[in-house]
C-alpha positions as CSV (number, residue, x, y, z in Angstrom):
1,M,9.9,-24.3,-27.1
2,K,8.2,-21.3,-25.3
3,N,8.0,-18.0,-27.2
4,L,10.4,-16.2,-25.0
5,D,13.1,-18.9,-25.5
6,K,13.7,-17.4,-28.9
7,F,15.4,-14.3,-27.7
8,L,16.2,-14.7,-24.0
9,N,19.5,-16.2,-22.9
10,K,19.8,-18.8,-20.2
11,A,20.5,-16.2,-17.4
12,E,17.5,-14.2,-18.5
13,L,15.3,-17.3,-18.6
14,E,16.3,-18.1,-15.0
15,L,15.4,-14.6,-13.9
16,L,12.1,-14.9,-15.7
17,Q,11.4,-18.2,-14.0
18,G,12.1,-16.6,-10.6
19,F,9.8,-13.7,-11.4
20,S,7.0,-16.0,-12.6
21,E,7.2,-17.9,-9.3
22,N,6.9,-14.8,-7.2
23,E,3.2,-14.2,-7.4
24,S,3.3,-11.0,-5.2
25,L,5.9,-9.4,-7.5
26,M,4.0,-10.5,-10.6
27,R,0.9,-8.7,-9.2
28,V,2.8,-5.5,-8.3
29,V,4.4,-5.3,-11.8
30,K,1.1,-6.0,-13.5
31,K,-0.6,-3.2,-11.4
32,V,2.1,-0.8,-12.3
33,L,1.8,-1.6,-16.0
34,L,-2.0,-1.3,-16.0
35,A,-2.2,1.7,-13.6
36,R,-3.3,4.2,-16.3
37,V,-6.3,2.1,-17.1
38,Y,-7.2,0.4,-13.8
39,E,-6.3,3.1,-11.3
40,N,-6.9,6.6,-12.8
41,G,-10.3,8.1,-12.1
42,T,-11.4,5.4,-9.7
43,L,-12.8,6.2,-6.3
44,Q,-10.7,5.2,-3.3
45,K,-11.2,5.5,0.4
46,G,-9.5,8.5,1.8
47,K,-8.6,10.0,-1.6
48,D,-10.3,12.8,-3.5
49,P,-11.8,11.7,-6.8
50,E,-10.0,12.9,-9.9
51,P,-12.3,11.7,-12.7
52,Y,-10.5,13.6,-15.5
53,K,-7.5,11.4,-15.0
54,N,-9.4,8.4,-16.3
55,F,-7.8,7.8,-19.6
56,A,-11.1,7.2,-21.5
57,L,-12.9,10.2,-20.0
58,S,-9.9,12.5,-20.4
59,Y,-10.3,12.3,-24.2
60,V,-13.7,14.2,-24.1
61,N,-13.1,16.5,-21.1
62,E,-12.8,20.0,-22.5
63,D,-11.2,21.3,-19.4
64,N,-8.4,18.7,-19.3
65,P,-5.1,20.6,-19.4
66,M,-3.4,17.5,-20.8
67,K,-5.6,17.5,-23.9
68,P,-4.0,19.8,-26.5
69,Q,-7.0,20.2,-28.8
70,K,-10.6,19.2,-29.5
71,V,-10.8,15.5,-30.3
72,T,-13.3,14.0,-32.7
73,N,-15.4,10.9,-31.9
74,E,-13.4,8.9,-34.3
75,E,-10.1,9.9,-32.6
76,I,-11.6,8.9,-29.2
77,G,-12.5,5.5,-30.7
78,V,-9.0,5.1,-32.1
79,R,-7.5,5.9,-28.7
80,L,-9.8,3.6,-26.8
81,R,-9.1,0.8,-29.2
82,A,-5.4,1.4,-28.8
83,A,-5.7,1.3,-25.0
84,W,-7.7,-1.9,-25.2
85,E,-5.0,-3.5,-27.4
86,G,-2.4,-2.4,-24.9
87,I,-4.3,-4.1,-22.1
88,L,-4.6,-7.3,-24.2
89,I,-0.9,-7.3,-24.9
90,I,0.0,-6.9,-21.3
91,E,-2.4,-9.7,-20.3
92,E,-0.9,-12.0,-23.0
93,A,2.6,-11.2,-21.8
94,F,1.8,-12.2,-18.3
95,K,0.2,-15.5,-19.5
96,E,3.4,-16.2,-21.4
97,I,5.5,-15.4,-18.3
98,E,3.4,-17.8,-16.2
99,K,4.4,-20.6,-18.6
100,Y,7.9,-20.4,-17.0
101,K,6.8,-21.4,-13.6
102,K,8.7,-24.5,-12.5
103,V,6.2,-27.4,-12.3
104,A,6.5,-29.1,-9.0
105,E,7.5,-32.7,-9.6
106,E,5.6,-35.3,-7.7
107,D,7.4,-38.1,-6.0
108,P,6.6,-41.3,-7.9
109,K,4.2,-43.3,-5.8
110,E,5.1,-46.8,-4.9
111,N,3.3,-49.3,-7.1
112,P,1.4,-51.7,-4.7
113,A,1.5,-54.4,-7.4
114,I,5.3,-54.7,-7.2
């Protein structure tokens, strides 16, 4: 039994299988979930750089309007570790979803000995 079978009903499992077989949709959803880490603060053609949006650098940027107060080095470490754990959780979830891909059944080959 796969882990998600424990709490998803048959209709949900069928939807999950369809999702797992749509590689383009899987990539899009994964990008959306990881956007805060993978996207913010990166340089892109045709876009102005916004380095303070990078989640890691925003913790130490004194001019960041989103940061309510001065953050200690320990707090920065805690936040970075939490972000890393979040990334790992998302990656593991997508690995679990991939287990629901329908395995293509091969036609049995004719036995030449028969």
